[in-house]
C-alpha positions as CSV (number, residue, x, y, z in Angstrom):
1,X,-228.1,-22.6,-66.1
2,X,-226.6,-23.3,-63.2
3,X,-227.4,-23.6,-60.0
4,X,-225.6,-22.0,-56.8
5,X,-227.5,-23.4,-53.9
6,X,-225.0,-25.1,-51.3
7,X,-225.6,-28.4,-49.9
8,X,-225.4,-28.9,-46.5
9,X,-222.3,-28.9,-44.4
10,X,-220.7,-26.5,-47.0
11,X,-219.7,-23.3,-46.9
12,X,-221.9,-20.8,-48.3
13,X,-220.4,-18.9,-51.4
14,X,-221.5,-15.8,-53.4
15,X,-222.5,-16.2,-57.0
16,X,-221.8,-13.8,-59.9
17,X,-223.5,-14.6,-63.1
18,X,-221.5,-13.2,-66.0
19,X,-224.7,-12.7,-67.9
20,X,-226.0,-10.1,-65.0
21,X,-226.8,-7.0,-66.8
22,X,-226.1,-4.9,-63.5
23,X,-222.6,-4.7,-63.1
24,X,-222.7,-2.6,-59.9
25,X,-224.2,-5.6,-58.4
26,X,-222.0,-8.2,-59.7
27,X,-219.2,-5.8,-58.5
28,X,-220.9,-5.5,-55.0
29,X,-221.1,-9.5,-54.8
30,X,-217.6,-10.4,-55.9
31,X,-216.2,-7.9,-53.5
32,X,-218.0,-9.0,-50.9
33,X,-216.7,-12.7,-51.7
34,X,-213.1,-11.5,-51.9
35,X,-213.2,-9.9,-48.3
36,X,-214.7,-13.0,-47.0
37,X,-212.9,-15.8,-48.4
38,X,-211.5,-15.4,-51.7
39,X,-214.1,-18.0,-53.2
40,X,-216.9,-17.8,-55.4
41,X,-219.1,-18.7,-58.1
42,X,-219.4,-17.8,-61.3
43,X,-222.2,-19.2,-63.6
44,X,-223.6,-18.1,-67.1
45,X,-220.3,-18.0,-68.6
46,X,-221.0,-18.6,-72.2
47,X,-219.2,-22.4,-72.4
48,X,-222.0,-24.9,-72.9
49,X,-222.7,-27.6,-70.7
50,X,-222.1,-30.4,-73.5
51,X,-218.7,-28.7,-74.4
52,X,-217.9,-29.1,-70.5
53,X,-218.9,-32.9,-70.9
54,X,-216.7,-33.2,-73.7
55,X,-213.7,-31.8,-72.2
56,X,-214.1,-34.0,-69.0
57,X,-215.0,-37.4,-71.0
58,X,-211.4,-36.6,-73.0
59,X,-209.8,-35.8,-69.6
60,X,-210.9,-39.2,-68.2
61,X,-209.9,-40.7,-71.6
62,X,-206.2,-40.0,-71.0
63,X,-206.2,-40.8,-67.0
64,X,-207.2,-44.0,-68.2
65,X,-204.0,-44.6,-70.2
66,X,-201.7,-47.4,-69.4
67,X,-199.3,-45.5,-67.1
68,X,-196.1,-46.4,-69.7
69,X,-197.7,-44.2,-72.0
70,X,-198.6,-41.1,-69.9
71,X,-195.1,-41.2,-68.5
72,X,-194.0,-40.6,-72.1
73,X,-195.7,-37.4,-71.6
74,X,-193.7,-36.4,-68.4
75,X,-194.2,-32.6,-67.9
76,X,-191.0,-31.0,-69.1
77,X,-188.9,-28.0,-67.4
78,X,-191.9,-25.7,-69.1
79,X,-194.3,-27.5,-66.8
80,X,-196.1,-28.9,-70.0
81,X,-197.3,-32.6,-69.5
82,X,-198.0,-35.4,-67.6
83,X,-197.8,-35.2,-63.3
84,X,-197.6,-38.7,-61.6
85,X,-199.3,-39.6,-58.4
86,X,-197.3,-38.1,-55.5
87,X,-195.3,-35.8,-57.9
88,X,-196.3,-32.5,-56.2
89,X,-196.7,-32.0,-52.3
90,X,-198.1,-28.7,-51.8
91,X,-198.0,-29.2,-48.0
92,X,-194.9,-30.4,-47.0
93,X,-195.1,-30.0,-43.1
94,X,-198.2,-32.1,-43.0
95,X,-198.0,-34.6,-45.3
96,X,-196.4,-38.0,-45.0
97,X,-196.4,-38.2,-49.4
98,X,-197.0,-36.0,-51.8
99,X,-200.7,-35.3,-53.2
100,X,-203.0,-38.6,-54.6
101,X,-203.4,-37.0,-57.5
102,X,-202.3,-37.2,-61.0
103,X,-202.4,-34.3,-63.9
104,X,-201.5,-32.8,-67.0
105,X,-200.3,-29.1,-67.6
106,X,-201.2,-27.7,-70.8
107,X,-200.2,-23.9,-71.3
108,X,-200.1,-20.9,-74.0
109,X,-199.2,-22.6,-77.3
110,X,-196.1,-21.0,-78.3
111,X,-193.7,-22.6,-81.6
112,X,-189.9,-24.0,-80.4
113,X,-188.5,-21.3,-83.4
114,X,-191.0,-18.2,-81.8
115,X,-188.4,-16.1,-79.6
116,X,-191.4,-15.9,-77.3
117,X,-190.6,-19.7,-76.5
118,X,-187.3,-18.9,-74.5
119,X,-189.5,-17.7,-71.7
120,X,-189.9,-19.8,-68.9
121,X,-193.9,-20.4,-69.2
122,X,-194.1,-20.5,-73.2
123,X,-193.5,-23.0,-75.3
124,X,-195.1,-25.9,-77.1
125,X,-197.2,-28.1,-75.1
126,X,-197.3,-31.9,-74.8
127,X,-199.8,-33.9,-76.9
128,X,-200.7,-37.3,-76.8
129,X,-201.1,-38.7,-80.7
130,X,-204.2,-38.4,-82.4
131,X,-204.0,-42.0,-82.8
132,X,-204.8,-42.7,-79.7
133,X,-206.3,-39.8,-78.6
134,X,-208.6,-38.4,-81.7
135,X,-209.7,-34.7,-81.1
136,X,-208.1,-34.5,-77.8
137,X,-205.7,-31.8,-78.8
138,X,-208.1,-29.8,-80.2
139,X,-210.9,-30.0,-77.5
140,X,-208.1,-29.0,-75.0
141,X,-206.8,-26.0,-77.2
142,X,-210.7,-24.7,-77.3
143,X,-211.2,-24.9,-74.0
144,X,-208.1,-23.1,-73.2
145,X,-209.0,-20.4,-75.2
146,X,-212.8,-20.0,-73.8
147,X,-211.5,-20.2,-70.4
148,X,-209.3,-17.3,-70.9
149,X,-212.0,-15.4,-72.1
150,X,-214.2,-16.2,-68.7
151,X,-211.1,-15.1,-67.1
152,X,-211.1,-12.0,-68.5
153,X,-214.5,-10.8,-67.8
154,X,-214.5,-12.1,-64.0
155,X,-210.6,-9.8,-64.1
156,X,-212.9,-6.8,-65.0
157,X,-215.5,-7.2,-62.2
158,X,-212.6,-7.5,-60.2
159,X,-210.6,-4.3,-61.2
160,X,-214.1,-2.0,-60.7
161,X,-214.2,-3.7,-57.1
162,X,-210.5,-2.2,-56.2
163,X,-211.8,0.7,-57.8
164,X,-209.4,0.8,-60.9
165,X,-210.7,1.0,-64.6
166,X,-212.5,-2.2,-65.8
167,X,-209.8,-2.6,-68.3
168,X,-206.7,-2.6,-66.3
169,X,-206.1,-6.6,-66.0
170,X,-206.5,-6.2,-70.0
171,X,-203.4,-4.5,-70.6
172,X,-200.8,-6.5,-72.4
173,X,-198.2,-6.8,-69.2
174,X,-201.2,-8.2,-67.3
175,X,-203.7,-10.8,-69.3
176,X,-202.7,-9.5,-72.7
177,X,-200.3,-12.0,-72.3
178,X,-201.4,-13.9,-70.0
179,X,-199.5,-17.1,-68.5
180,X,-202.5,-19.0,-68.4
181,X,-202.2,-23.1,-67.7
182,X,-204.8,-25.7,-67.7
183,X,-204.6,-28.5,-65.8
184,X,-206.7,-32.0,-66.0
185,X,-206.7,-33.4,-62.3
186,X,-207.7,-37.1,-61.4
187,X,-207.8,-38.1,-57.7
188,X,-207.4,-42.0,-57.9
189,X,-209.5,-42.6,-54.8
190,X,-207.4,-43.2,-52.0
191,X,-209.5,-42.4,-48.8
192,X,-208.0,-39.1,-47.2
193,X,-206.8,-39.0,-43.7
194,X,-205.8,-35.7,-42.5
195,X,-204.8,-36.9,-38.8
196,X,-202.4,-39.0,-40.6
197,X,-201.0,-36.7,-43.3
198,X,-202.5,-38.1,-46.3
199,X,-204.8,-36.0,-48.7
200,X,-205.9,-36.0,-52.5
201,X,-203.9,-32.3,-52.4
202,X,-202.7,-30.8,-49.6
203,X,-203.3,-27.5,-48.1
204,X,-201.9,-24.5,-50.1
205,X,-202.8,-21.4,-51.9
206,X,-203.1,-20.5,-55.6
207,X,-200.0,-18.7,-57.2
208,X,-201.3,-16.1,-59.1
209,X,-204.3,-13.7,-60.3
210,X,-207.4,-15.8,-60.3
211,X,-208.0,-19.9,-60.9
212,X,-211.1,-21.0,-62.2
213,X,-212.2,-24.6,-61.2
214,X,-214.4,-27.1,-62.7
215,X,-215.1,-30.1,-61.3
216,X,-217.2,-33.3,-61.3
217,X,-220.1,-33.9,-58.7
218,X,-218.0,-35.6,-56.1
219,X,-217.2,-33.3,-53.4
220,X,-213.8,-32.8,-51.9
221,X,-212.5,-29.4,-51.8
222,X,-212.4,-27.8,-48.4
223,X,-211.4,-24.0,-47.6
224,X,-210.1,-22.6,-44.5
225,X,-211.1,-18.8,-44.4
226,X,-208.9,-18.2,-41.4
227,X,-205.2,-19.7,-41.8
228,X,-204.3,-18.6,-38.6
229,X,-207.3,-20.1,-36.7
230,X,-206.3,-22.7,-33.9
231,X,-207.5,-25.2,-34.5
232,X,-208.3,-24.2,-38.4
233,X,-211.9,-24.6,-39.4
234,X,-212.1,-26.8,-42.8
235,X,-215.5,-26.4,-44.7
236,X,-216.5,-28.2,-48.0
237,X,-217.3,-26.3,-51.1
238,X,-220.2,-27.7,-53.3
239,X,-219.2,-28.4,-56.9
240,X,-221.8,-26.5,-59.1
241,X,-223.3,-28.1,-62.1
242,X,-222.1,-25.8,-65.4
243,X,-220.8,-23.3,-63.3
244,X,-217.3,-22.5,-62.0
245,X,-215.4,-22.2,-58.6
246,X,-213.2,-19.5,-58.4
247,X,-210.5,-18.3,-56.0
248,X,-208.1,-15.6,-55.8
249,X,-204.4,-16.2,-56.3
250,X,-201.6,-15.0,-54.2
251,X,-200.6,-12.6,-56.8
252,X,-203.9,-10.8,-56.4
253,X,-203.7,-10.5,-52.5
254,X,-199.9,-9.0,-53.0
255,X,-201.8,-6.6,-55.7
256,X,-204.7,-5.4,-53.0
257,X,-202.2,-5.3,-50.1
258,X,-204.3,-8.2,-48.5
259,X,-207.5,-6.5,-49.0
260,X,-208.6,-9.1,-50.8
261,X,-207.9,-13.0,-49.8
262,X,-206.2,-15.5,-51.2
263,X,-207.4,-18.6,-49.0
264,X,-205.8,-21.8,-48.4
265,X,-207.5,-24.6,-49.6
266,X,-207.0,-28.7,-49.7
267,X,-209.0,-31.7,-51.1
268,X,-209.8,-34.4,-48.9
269,X,-211.6,-37.2,-50.5
270,X,-213.9,-40.1,-49.1
271,X,-212.4,-42.8,-51.5
272,X,-214.3,-42.2,-54.8
273,X,-212.5,-40.9,-57.7
274,X,-212.7,-37.4,-58.4
275,X,-212.1,-35.4,-61.8
276,X,-211.6,-32.0,-61.8
277,X,-210.1,-29.0,-64.4
278,X,-208.3,-25.9,-62.9
279,X,-207.1,-22.9,-65.3
280,X,-204.6,-21.0,-63.6
281,X,-204.6,-17.2,-64.8
282,X,-201.1,-15.2,-64.4
283,X,-200.5,-12.0,-65.9
284,X,-197.6,-11.7,-68.4
285,X,-193.9,-12.8,-67.8
286,X,-192.4,-9.3,-67.1
287,X,-195.3,-8.1,-65.2
288,X,-194.6,-6.3,-61.8
289,X,-196.6,-7.3,-59.0
290,X,-196.4,-4.5,-56.6
291,X,-199.3,-2.9,-54.7
292,X,-201.9,-1.0,-56.3
293,X,-202.3,2.7,-56.1
294,X,-205.8,2.3,-54.3
295,X,-204.9,-0.4,-52.0
296,X,-202.1,1.7,-49.9
297,X,-201.9,4.9,-47.7
298,X,-199.6,6.6,-45.4
299,X,-201.2,4.5,-42.6
300,X,-201.4,1.2,-44.7
301,X,-197.8,1.0,-46.7
302,X,-197.5,-1.7,-49.1
303,X,-197.0,-5.6,-47.5
304,X,-195.0,-6.9,-49.9
305,X,-192.1,-6.1,-52.1
306,X,-192.5,-6.0,-55.6
307,X,-191.8,-9.3,-57.9
308,X,-192.1,-10.0,-61.5
309,X,-194.6,-12.8,-62.1
310,X,-192.1,-15.1,-63.6
311,X,-189.7,-15.1,-60.9
312,X,-192.8,-15.5,-58.2
313,X,-193.9,-18.4,-60.3
314,X,-190.8,-20.4,-60.9
315,X,-189.8,-20.6,-57.5
316,X,-193.5,-21.8,-56.6
317,X,-193.2,-24.2,-58.9
318,X,-189.8,-25.8,-57.6
319,X,-191.1,-25.3,-53.9
320,X,-194.2,-27.9,-54.8
321,X,-192.9,-30.4,-57.7
322,X,-190.4,-33.2,-57.5
323,X,-187.1,-32.9,-59.1
324,X,-187.4,-34.2,-62.6
325,X,-184.1,-35.7,-62.4
326,X,-185.8,-38.2,-59.8
327,X,-187.8,-39.7,-62.7
328,X,-184.3,-40.3,-64.9
329,X,-183.3,-42.0,-61.9
330,X,-186.3,-44.4,-61.4
331,X,-185.8,-44.7,-65.3
332,X,-182.5,-45.7,-65.1
333,X,-182.7,-48.5,-62.1
334,X,-185.8,-50.0,-64.2
335,X,-183.5,-50.4,-67.1
336,X,-180.6,-52.0,-64.9
337,X,-183.5,-53.9,-63.4
């Protein structure tokens, strides 16, 4: 069983066990966490430690490949594949470069001949050759499936905390046809310096419904519970062996009319390498994200206009990632040289 005891100098987060028989206890804990910080731990989720260790080991094997091999799998317009260091800039107002991390996106696998593949976030994934990384694809596909199961279980507790039916997020237009994206992450070990705009990952909030984050034992994740405070107060979140750090995304904040919070967070590193695995969970492409009936009243009208999931995600990805054409220019200059 995972332990949720926070280390010193870190923030304290509530801990939700998915094996807890008293659902009301879980709902109460989760609701308080969503009101306080938008972050909490999830343990007893049914994914074995042995398999989690295998996923991390396979992730490391990919990032250990030569850069030329990784660049052959550069992310495409569907946001599948490799993202190099500095590809993403999450907080352009406060970063001198991009994020000092590399990543790998794996989405819902949809064959290119399937009509669903025409949707912006559906399509075939990019996979390393099995000759180079045997069992890599099978490991990641299994993890993707297992993580979605955990996410749906967490979403049922969230629904109850919002005074909705437990199955509210299970509907086809919600998580029944989810946009679920697995992202492997490797922080190379560059020392962060917030005063000089150097971060492992710049300050940001996540875009979707929820994020499940598994990490190694190297601390680095920081959260700011009050983004409007001056100065902002940043607190570390302790890694949790065998568990997930879960946070709410912007879509849930919009759905809940800001009752539940999508908290800004960043990664600040001390020079050690760090590996993490994020699993971003969003509803279907066509899902209309609008204020829930349980979260509005005459005195508390909707704070955000309705927006489709795919439109919102496309804009957020465009705002934070380098234009793919810049890599074409780099490759062209190398060819000339």
